[in-house]
GUTI-302877 format. One record per residue (C-alpha): residue in one letter; x, z, y. Coordinates in steps of 0.5 Angstrom, whole numbers, padded with zeros to 4 digits, always signed. Example, Ala and Ser with C-alpha at 12.3 -4.5 7.8 and 13.67 -1.06 7.14 Angstrom:
BEGIN
A+0025+0016-0009/S+0027+0014-0002/
//
This chain:
BEGIN
X-0283+0214+0047/X-0290+0217+0049/X-0290+0225+0049/X-0297+0228+0047/X-0300+0231+0053/X-0298+0238+0054/X-0305+0241+0055/X-0307+0238+0048/X-0301+0241+0044/X-0301+0248+0048/X-0309+0249+0047/X-0309+0246+0039/X-0304+0252+0038/X-0310+0256+0039/X-0314+0252+0034/X-0315+0255+0026/X-0311+0250+0022/X-0315+0252+0016/X-0321+0249+0018/X-0318+0242+0018/X-0315+0241+0010/X-0313+0235+0009/X-0310+0236+0002/X-0318+0237+0000/X-0321+0232+0005/X-0316+0226+0003/X-0316+0226-0005/X-0323+0227-0005/X-0324+0221-0001/X-0318+0217-0004/X-0322+0218-0011/X-0328+0216-0008/X-0325+0209-0005/X-0321+0208-0012/X-0327+0208-0015/X-0330+0202-0011/X-0326+0196-0013/X-0330+0192-0008/X-0328+0196-0002/X-0322+0193+0000/X-0323+0186-0004/X-0323+0180+0000/X-0330+0177+0000/X-0332+0170-0003/X-0330+0164+0001/X-0337+0162+0002/X-0339+0169+0006/X-0339+0165+0012/X-0335+0170+0016/X-0328+0168+0019/X-0322+0169+0015/X-0317+0174+0016/X-0310+0175+0012/X-0306+0180+0014/X-0300+0182+0011/X-0294+0186+0011/X-0287+0184+0008/X-0287+0186+0000/X-0282+0192-0002/X-0276+0192-0006/X-0278+0197-0012/X-0272+0202-0011/X-0277+0208-0013/X-0279+0211-0007/X-0282+0210+0000/X-0279+0212+0006/X-0282+0213+0013/X-0279+0206+0015/X-0284+0203+0010/X-0289+0208+0012/X-0289+0205+0019/X-0289+0198+0017/X-0295+0199+0012/X-0299+0203+0017/X-0299+0198+0022/X-0302+0193+0017/X-0307+0198+0015/X-0310+0199+0022/X-0310+0192+0023/X-0314+0190+0017/X-0319+0196+0018/X-0320+0194+0025/X-0322+0186+0023/X-0326+0189+0018/X-0330+0193+0023/X-0330+0186+0027/X-0333+0183+0022/X-0328+0179+0019/X-0327+0177+0011/X-0320+0180+0010/X-0315+0179+0005/X-0310+0185+0005/X-0305+0185-0001/X-0299+0188-0004/X-0293+0186-0009/X-0287+0188-0011/X-0280+0183-0010/X-0278+0186-0016/X-0272+0182-0018/X-0265+0183-0015/X-0258+0186-0016/X-0260+0193-0014/X-0264+0194-0021/X-0258+0191-0025/X-0253+0196-0022/X-0258+0201-0023/X-0259+0199-0030/X-0251+0199-0031/X-0251+0206-0028/X-0257+0209-0031/X-0256+0206-0038/X-0264+0204-0037/X-0266+0196-0038/X-0267+0193-0031/X-0274+0192-0033/X-0276+0199-0035/X-0273+0202-0028/X-0276+0197-0024/X-0283+0198-0027/X-0283+0205-0027/X-0281+0205-0020/X-0286+0201-0018/X-0291+0205-0021/X-0288+0211-0017/X-0289+0207-0011/X-0296+0205-0012/X-0298+0212-0013/X-0295+0213-0006/X-0298+0207-0003/X-0305+0210-0006/X-0304+0217-0003/X-0302+0214+0004/X-0309+0211+0003/X-0307+0204+0004/X-0312+0199+0004/X-0310+0194-0001/X-0313+0189-0006/X-0310+0192-0012/X-0313+0187-0016/X-0309+0182-0013/X-0302+0185-0014/X-0296+0181-0015/X-0290+0183-0019/X-0284+0178-0018/X-0280+0180-0024/X-0286+0179-0029/X-0286+0172-0033/X-0293+0170-0031/X-0290+0170-0024/X-0283+0167-0025/X-0286+0162-0029/X-0288+0158-0023/X-0281+0159-0020/X-0279+0155-0026/X-0285+0150-0025/X-0283+0149-0017/X-0276+0148-0019/X-0277+0142-0023/X-0282+0139-0018/X-0276+0140-0013/X-0271+0137-0019/X-0276+0130-0019/X-0276+0130-0012/X-0268+0131-0011/X-0269+0137-0007/X-0265+0141-0013/X-0258+0139-0014/X-0252+0141-0017/X-0245+0140-0015/X-0238+0144-0014/X-0237+0147-0008/X-0234+0152-0004/X-0238+0159-0004/X-0238+0166-0002/X-0237+0170-0007/X-0238+0178-0007/X-0233+0182-0011/X-0238+0188-0011/X-0244+0184-0013/X-0240+0179-0018/X-0244+0173-0015/X-0245+0168-0010/X-0248+0169-0004/X-0251+0164+0001/X-0248+0163+0008/X-0254+0167+0011/X-0253+0173+0006/X-0246+0173+0009/X-0246+0178+0015/X-0239+0179+0019/X-0235+0177+0014/X-0238+0182+0009/X-0244+0182+0004/X-0251+0183+0007/X-0252+0188+0001/X-0245+0191+0002/X-0243+0192+0009/X-0236+0194+0007/X-0234+0189+0002/X-0231+0183+0005/X-0233+0176+0002/X-0228+0172-0002/X-0228+0164-0002/X-0229+0161-0009/X-0229+0154-0012/X-0236+0153-0016/X-0240+0149-0019/X-0247+0151-0016/X-0255+0150-0016/X-0257+0148-0009/X-0264+0147-0005/X-0264+0141-0001/X-0266+0145+0006/X-0262+0140+0010/X-0267+0135+0009/X-0272+0139+0013/X-0268+0141+0018/X-0271+0137+0024/X-0278+0139+0022/X-0275+0146+0021/X-0272+0146+0028/X-0278+0142+0032/X-0284+0147+0029/X-0281+0153+0032/X-0283+0150+0039/X-0291+0150+0037/X-0290+0157+0033/X-0292+0161+0040/X-0295+0167+0035/X-0288+0168+0033/X-0283+0173+0037/X-0278+0169+0042/X-0272+0173+0039/X-0273+0170+0032/X-0275+0163+0034/X-0268+0163+0038/X-0265+0166+0032/X-0267+0160+0027/X-0266+0155+0032/X-0258+0158+0033/X-0258+0158+0025/X-0260+0151+0024/X-0256+0149+0030/X-0258+0141+0031/X-0252+0137+0034/X-0253+0130+0037/X-0247+0126+0037/X-0243+0121+0034/X-0238+0120+0028/X-0232+0116+0029/X-0226+0114+0024/X-0219+0114+0026/X-0214+0110+0022/X-0209+0114+0019/X-0202+0110+0021/X-0199+0107+0015/X-0204+0109+0010/X-0211+0107+0008/X-0214+0113+0009/X-0218+0115+0015/X-0220+0121+0019/X-0228+0122+0020/X-0229+0126+0027/X-0236+0129+0029/X-0236+0129+0037/X-0242+0131+0042/X-0238+0127+0047/X-0236+0120+0045/X-0236+0119+0052/X-0229+0122+0053/X-0226+0119+0047/X-0221+0115+0052/X-0218+0122+0054/X-0217+0124+0046/X-0209+0125+0046/X-0209+0128+0039/X-0213+0129+0033/X-0213+0136+0029/X-0214+0137+0022/X-0217+0144+0019/X-0211+0147+0015/X-0216+0146+0008/X-0218+0139+0010/X-0216+0134+0004/X-0212+0129+0008/X-0208+0136+0011/X-0206+0137+0003/X-0204+0130+0002/X-0199+0131+0008/X-0197+0137+0005/X-0195+0134-0002/X-0188+0132+0001/X-0187+0137+0006/X-0186+0144+0004/X-0185+0146+0011/X-0192+0144+0013/X-0195+0147+0006/X-0192+0154+0008/X-0195+0153+0015/X-0202+0151+0012/X-0202+0156+0007/X-0201+0161+0012/X-0206+0158+0017/X-0211+0159+0011/X-0210+0166+0010/X-0210+0167+0017/X-0217+0164+0018/X-0219+0168+0011/X-0217+0175+0014/X-0221+0173+0021/X-0227+0171+0018/X-0227+0177+0013/X-0227+0181+0020/X-0231+0177+0024/X-0225+0175+0029/X-0225+0168+0028/X-0227+0167+0035/X-0221+0171+0038/X-0215+0168+0034/X-0209+0166+0038/X-0210+0158+0038/X-0203+0155+0035/X-0202+0149+0030/X-0197+0144+0027/X-0195+0138+0027/X-0196+0134+0021/X-0191+0128+0023/X-0197+0123+0022/X-0201+0119+0027/X-0208+0116+0028/X-0210+0110+0032/X-0215+0111+0037/X-0220+0106+0035/X-0222+0105+0043/X-0216+0105+0046/X-0211+0103+0040/X-0206+0108+0042/X-0202+0112+0037/X-0205+0120+0036/X-0201+0125+0033/X-0204+0128+0027/X-0204+0136+0028/X-0207+0142+0024/X-0209+0148+0028/X-0212+0154+0026/X-0218+0154+0030/X-0221+0148+0026/X-0225+0150+0020/X-0226+0146+0014/X-0233+0148+0013/X-0235+0146+0020/X-0237+0139+0022/X-0232+0134+0018/X-0226+0139+0019/X-0223+0135+0024/X-0223+0134+0031/X-0221+0129+0037/X-0217+0133+0042/X-0219+0132+0049/X-0215+0137+0053/X-0218+0134+0060/X-0225+0136+0058/X-0225+0141+0053/X-0223+0149+0054/X-0220+0150+0047/X-0217+0143+0047/X-0213+0144+0054/X-0211+0151+0052/X-0208+0148+0045/X-0205+0142+0049/X-0202+0146+0055/X-0199+0150+0049/X-0195+0145+0045/X-0194+0140+0051/X-0199+0135+0049/X-0201+0129+0054/X-0208+0131+0058/X-0212+0125+0060/X-0217+0125+0065/X-0223+0120+0064/X-0229+0124+0066/X-0231+0126+0074/X-0237+0128+0078/X-0235+0121+0082/X-0230+0115+0082/X-0227+0118+0088/X-0225+0125+0086/X-0217+0125+0085/X-0216+0133+0086/X-0221+0135+0080/X-0219+0142+0076/X-0218+0142+0069/X-0221+0142+0065/X-0228+0139+0067/X-0233+0139+0062/X-0239+0137+0066/X-0243+0131+0063/X-0251+0130+0066/X-0247+0129+0073/X-0241+0126+0071/X-0238+0119+0071/X-0233+0115+0067/X-0226+0113+0070/X-0220+0110+0066/X-0225+0109+0060/X-0224+0101+0060/X-0231+0097+0060/X-0234+0104+0061/X-0231+0106+0067/X-0236+0107+0072/X-0242+0109+0067/X-0246+0115+0067/X-0243+0119+0062/X-0250+0120+0059/X-0251+0113+0058/X-0245+0111+0056/X-0245+0116+0050/X-0251+0111+0047/X-0247+0105+0049/X-0241+0107+0046/X-0244+0110+0039/X-0247+0103+0039/X-0240+0099+0040/X-0237+0104+0034/X-0242+0102+0029/X-0242+0095+0031/X-0235+0095+0030/X-0235+0099+0024/X-0231+0105+0025/X-0237+0110+0027/X-0244+0111+0029/X-0249+0115+0032/X-0251+0122+0028/X-0253+0129+0028/X-0250+0134+0025/X-0253+0141+0023/X-0250+0148+0022/X-0255+0149+0017/X-0252+0148+0010/X-0256+0147+0003/X-0259+0153+0000/X-0254+0155-0005/X-0259+0159-0010/X-0255+0160-0016/X-0253+0167-0018/X-0249+0169-0024/X-0253+0175-0025/X-0258+0178-0031/X-0264+0180-0027/X-0267+0174-0024/X-0271+0168-0025/X-0267+0163-0031/X-0266+0156-0028/X-0270+0152-0033/X-0265+0146-0035/X-0260+0145-0041/X-0254+0142-0042/X-0253+0137-0048/X-0246+0134-0050/X-0250+0127-0051/X-0256+0127-0046/X-0253+0131-0040/X-0257+0135-0036/X-0264+0136-0038/X-0270+0139-0035/X-0274+0144-0039/X-0281+0141-0041/X-0286+0144-0037/X-0290+0146-0043/X-0284+0150-0045/X-0284+0155-0039/X-0283+0160-0038/X-0276+0160-0040/X-0276+0168-0041/X-0270+0173-0040/X-0268+0176-0046/X-0269+0183-0047/X-0263+0186-0051/X-0256+0184-0047/X-0250+0187-0045/X-0249+0189-0037/X-0242+0190-0037/X-0239+0189-0030/X-0235+0183-0031/X-0235+0176-0028/X-0240+0171-0030/X-0247+0171-0032/X-0249+0176-0037/X-0253+0171-0040/X-0248+0167-0042/X-0246+0172-0047/X-0253+0172-0051/X-0252+0167-0056/X-0260+0167-0058/X-0261+0165-0050/X-0255+0160-0049/X-0256+0156-0055/X-0262+0152-0055/X-0265+0144-0057/X-0264+0138-0052/X-0271+0136-0050/X-0269+0129-0050/X-0265+0128-0057/X-0267+0134-0061/X-0259+0136-0061/X-0256+0142-0060/X-0256+0144-0052/X-0254+0150-0048/X-0258+0153-0043/X-0256+0155-0036/X-0254+0161-0035/X-0254+0162-0028/X-0261+0165-0025/X-0264+0164-0018/X-0263+0168-0012/X-0268+0173-0011/X-0270+0170-0004/X-0274+0164-0008/X-0278+0170-0010/X-0280+0172-0003/X-0281+0165-0001/X-0288+0164-0003/X-0291+0170-0006/X-0296+0170-0001/X-0299+0164-0003/X-0299+0167-0010/X-0304+0173-0007/X-0309+0168-0006/X-0310+0167-0013/X-0306+0172-0017/X-0308+0171-0024/X-0308+0164-0024/X-0304+0162-0031/X-0305+0154-0030/X-0302+0153-0024/X-0298+0157-0018/X-0305+0158-0015/X-0311+0154-0014/X-0310+0150-0007/X-0317+0151-0005/X-0315+0158-0005/X-0309+0157-0001/X-0312+0152+0004/X-0318+0157+0005/X-0313+0163+0007/X-0307+0160+0010/X-0304+0160+0015/X-0303+0168+0015/X-0306+0170+0021/X-0301+0176+0022/X-0295+0178+0018/X-0291+0184+0019/X-0284+0185+0018/X-0277+0187+0020/X-0273+0182+0025/X-0267+0183+0020/X-0271+0178+0016/X-0271+0172+0021/X-0266+0168+0018/X-0266+0170+0010/X-0274+0171+0008/X-0277+0167+0014/X-0273+0161+0014/X-0273+0160+0007/X-0281+0161+0007/X-0282+0156+0012/X-0278+0151+0008/X-0281+0153+0002/X-0288+0152+0005/X-0286+0145+0007/X-0284+0143+0000/X-0290+0146-0003/X-0294+0141+0002/X-0290+0135+0000/X-0292+0137-0007/X-0299+0137-0006/X-0301+0144-0007/X-0302+0146+0000/X-0304+0143+0007/X-0301+0148+0012/X-0294+0147+0015/X-0292+0154+0017/X-0294+0160+0013/X-0296+0165+0018/X-0299+0163+0025/X-0297+0170+0028/X-0291+0174+0026/X-0289+0181+0029/X-0283+0185+0027/X-0283+0192+0028/X-0278+0197+0030/X-0274+0201+0025/X-0274+0208+0024/X-0268+0211+0027/X-0265+0218+0024/X-0259+0221+0026/X-0257+0215+0030/X-0258+0210+0025/X-0263+0206+0021/X-0266+0210+0016/X-0264+0207+0009/X-0263+0210+0002/X-0256+0208+0003/X-0255+0212+0010/X-0257+0218+0006/X-0262+0219+0012/X-0269+0218+0009/X-0275+0222+0010/X-0280+0222+0004/X-0287+0221+0006/X-0289+0225+0000/X-0285+0231+0004/X-0289+0230+0010/X-0296+0229+0007/X-0295+0235+0003/X-0294+0239+0010/X-0299+0235+0015/X-0303+0230+0010/X-0303+0223+0010/X-0307+0222+0017/X-0302+0225+0021/X-0296+0222+0017/X-0299+0215+0019/X-0301+0217+0026/X-0294+0219+0028/X-0291+0213+0026/X-0296+0209+0030/X-0296+0214+0036/X-0289+0216+0037/X-0287+0209+0040/X-0289+0202+0041/X-0289+0199+0035/X-0284+0193+0037/X-0279+0199+0039/X-0274+0203+0034/X-0277+0210+0033/X-0273+0216+0033/X-0276+0221+0028/X-0278+0228+0029/X-0282+0232+0025/X-0284+0236+0030/X-0288+0230+0033/X-0292+0230+0026/X-0294+0237+0027/X-0296+0235+0034/X-0301+0230+0031/X-0303+0235+0025/X-0305+0239+0031/X-0309+0234+0034/X-0313+0232+0029/X-0314+0239+0027/X-0317+0239+0034/X-0322+0234+0033/X-0324+0236+0026/X-0326+0243+0030/X-0330+0240+0035/X-0333+0235+0031/X-0335+0240+0025/X-0337+0245+0031/X-0343+0240+0034/X-0344+0237+0028/X-0351+0241+0026/X-0354+0239+0032/X-0352+0232+0032/X-0354+0230+0024/X-0361+0227+0027/X-0364+0224+0033/X-0362+0218+0037/X-0355+0217+0040/X-0357+0211+0045/X-0355+0214+0052/X-0355+0211+0059/X-0352+0214+0065/X-0359+0215+0068/X-0361+0223+0068/X-0354+0225+0065/X-0351+0231+0069/X-0344+0228+0073/X-0340+0232+0067/X-0344+0228+0062/X-0343+0221+0066/X-0336+0223+0066/X-0335+0224+0059/X-0339+0217+0057/X-0335+0213+0062/X-0329+0216+0058/X-0332+0214+0052/X-0333+0207+0054/X-0326+0206+0058/X-0323+0208+0051/X-0326+0203+0047/X-0324+0198+0052/X-0317+0200+0052/X-0317+0200+0044/X-0320+0193+0044/X-0315+0190+0049/X-0310+0193+0045/X-0312+0191+0038/X-0313+0183+0041/X-0306+0183+0044/X-0300+0188+0045/X-0301+0192+0039/X-0299+0198+0043/X-0302+0203+0038/X-0298+0209+0041/X-0302+0208+0048/X-0309+0207+0044/X-0307+0214+0041/X-0306+0217+0047/X-0313+0214+0050/X-0316+0218+0044/X-0312+0224+0046/X-0315+0223+0053/X-0322+0222+0051/X-0321+0228+0046/X-0319+0233+0052/X-0325+0230+0057/X-0329+0233+0050/X-0325+0240+0050/X-0326+0240+0058/X-0334+0239+0057/X-0334+0244+0051/X-0337+0249+0055/X-0343+0244+0059/X-0344+0242+0051/X-0345+0249+0049/X-0350+0250+0054/X-0354+0244+0054/X-0351+0241+0060/X-0350+0235+0056/X-0355+0233+0051/X-0354+0232+0044/X-0356+0225+0044/X-0350+0224+0049/X-0345+0229+0044/X-0348+0225+0038/X-0346+0218+0042/X-0339+0221+0044/X-0337+0224+0037/X-0340+0217+0034/X-0335+0213+0037/X-0329+0218+0037/X-0330+0217+0029/X-0330+0210+0029/X-0324+0209+0034/X-0320+0214+0029/X-0322+0210+0023/X-0316+0205+0023/X-0311+0210+0025/X-0313+0216+0021/X-0318+0213+0016/X-0319+0220+0011/X-0321+0224+0017/X-0325+0219+0020/X-0329+0219+0013/X-0330+0226+0013/X-0333+0226+0020/X-0337+0221+0019/X-0340+0223+0013/X-0341+0231+0017/X-0344+0228+0022/X-0350+0225+0018/X-0348+0217+0018/X-0348+0213+0011/X-0343+0209+0009/X-0336+0207+0009/X-0333+0208+0016/X-0328+0203+0017/X-0334+0198+0014/X-0338+0200+0020/X-0338+0195+0026/X-0333+0197+0032/X-0336+0200+0038/X-0337+0195+0044/X-0335+0198+0051/X-0341+0197+0056/X-0338+0194+0063/X-0343+0198+0066/X-0342+0205+0063/X-0334+0204+0063/X-0335+0203+0071/X-0332+0208+0076/X-0337+0210+0081/X-0331+0212+0086/X-0324+0208+0086/X-0318+0210+0089/X-0315+0205+0094/X-0308+0206+0098/X-0308+0205+0105/X-0302+0202+0109/X-0300+0201+0116/X-0295+0195+0117/X-0294+0196+0109/X-0292+0203+0109/X-0297+0208+0105/X-0300+0213+0109/X-0306+0215+0105/X-0310+0214+0099/X-0318+0214+0100/X-0323+0214+0095/X-0329+0210+0096/X-0335+0208+0092/X-0333+0202+0086/X-0338+0197+0089/X-0336+0198+0097/X-0335+0191+0100/X-0329+0189+0105/X-0333+0192+0111/X-0334+0199+0108/X-0327+0199+0106/X-0324+0198+0112/X-0329+0203+0116/X-0327+0208+0111/X-0320+0207+0111/X-0320+0207+0119/X-0324+0214+0119/X-0318+0217+0114/X-0315+0223+0118/X-0308+0221+0117/X-0309+0213+0118/X-0313+0215+0125/X-0307+0219+0127/X-0302+0213+0125/X-0306+0208+0129/X-0307+0212+0135/X-0304+0208+0141/X-0303+0202+0137/X-0306+0195+0138/X-0309+0193+0131/X-0307+0186+0130/X-0310+0185+0123/X-0313+0188+0118/X-0312+0186+0110/X-0317+0189+0106/X-0317+0187+0098/X-0323+0190+0094/X-0320+0195+0089/X-0313+0194+0091/X-0311+0196+0098/X-0312+0196+0106/X-0306+0194+0110/X-0307+0195+0118/X-0302+0190+0122/X-0301+0194+0128/X-0296+0193+0135/X-0294+0198+0140/
//
């Protein structure tokens, strides 16, 4: 965290705060900006300007913003204003992720219809955003709970249905007993609901709708390599979630039956060392084996319960490994040997095929299990053929060769994998394959407040899509939201009962609604053409603006929202709506706002309202503090004293600018170093160094905290020269240039005050539509620089020297320094290393 310079704070405390009146300045300029609908509007595609699409993740309309929201939006707002000043055609929209469970629960609690509750909250939050002075193009506002938006959710669903990307099946699903609805795998965190951190998720068997995200698994994974503008941590999280494993499937025939057990392994080269098969306790064959064995059935039930408890508490990896022998055997298709079939508590039904081949000599987990139950351990892989005393388990692969492996003995392990997989396929008991941790996206939700799924069920014709000309399928208004199992829509006969589009007979509507992550998977495309009632958006508009140039939001969305939006982009590309394959060129994940040791959130009860801060200090100080108090990618520890400090700093700028404004409202502001006093030169040099610093940070690091600190240093330099400005040692032209540039640099961070000062200084127009100031390298260059001088690598002195001094002049100045000369006395100088602008090092003997 950057601490505000003491000299600025202490000096500011002597200012007269009444001179800076944000409660008068800010509403005045907000009213003027609101009266100009073109101010924040993107220009036509034909403008000739380069485009820049900057976007913050849209909020859920809970009713009130807190400082966590303000930090996110202030980052995007500063960037949008900066890009306008640099001549870009900027798109900076805002909308509302307005479907979802919280609105439904609030409706139940407050006896208010979800639509009414949500739209009231939107109105309140929009008002807060406008009071913050955020630069959104409200003409493009998107509200996902309105039919004009969710109609296109339904349209895209039908397009996915045509392409077999939307399908229905019975599946074991995650069920939150508090939400009374299904959760996607991505919405289960440490065994609990992502919305209810203390509610354990249950497993249920339900028929559900899914999106076939697995079809795009390889593209989702491989695309991460080219997404250099995304944080490494987000890309790593997505790689791990997709979890591609390359290996082989092998079928083991169950002795004395027609059944086979399919195993996926990444190490088919070790199959000659397989000594048993382990099944998940919920494996279909395990249940068959237990049908005639009560003792086995009890053991399986106990393991299922144990897994559930471990899953609920995120302790699966800590389970002591144990199992039970089923009394059955399977044949190893490579060796013909009979292998005992066990059920083990560490094998999961929903991971891989729910069965493994156990190779204890070459797998730590299998070794532990085999040692516990005295199962055979056969070594079949080694660093070389002559290894006799190999410590087990040996898990090497890249450097390994096969031993005791039939015709493959002596083969390199990696080469043998491909050959053995081909052998299995040629002989009909296996094949090379790839598996993924990623599962298809379950999108059915048993709630009311979401997009109705546009299909009907007819006893005669089966499932039928709703015709496109009958979209949108509207949510009914009058509905009982009693907190009971099943979808509330199922209790509305006028919604459920409909006509089959195929035979005109009676039919029933689907009563599940879509996961609300559907809404947020493509909302940013709708912004490009938000009023279109013929299509989700015009392809021409989307293709102009996409990909998003800068997307801003929390890292907590790395798996849920961000992976879904990447998937949705690829689907829309394949439908023919867009050309791009990824939604955003660059992603920035801002840090959280922390208060009392926890993330600021309503559920924690530790939120700070921006309304309260604005009432005390104004919107500019509130926004600027959120950018100043910490680097934007780090967590910010909330301190109201920091907002007060920024307010005092802005008060100081206001006092200085208004003090000198009368003398600067006319005349030239173009100045050079020539003819300036020493103080004037130093002040002008600081101005151009500050421009360079801010320009560099906006172009890359986004360390807005150091940008603002640099502005503080410039202001402190102005204060230092106040007497020189008063007595005329620094000309009005120089003053005018200093305050002109200061005001422009302030505009992205404190737009209200910047506009006030811009006008006060006699300039016309909107301050954040003026050209960004350009740093003059010559004016920014220091006359003198400091260079460290070393003797045998140890610092002896720091000398000041002309910035343009050559190597010989630097050596001479270093040698002439009193401390250096004393250290060199009676020494033999072997070599002198002089790096202009960096250092001088004397290498000596004696």
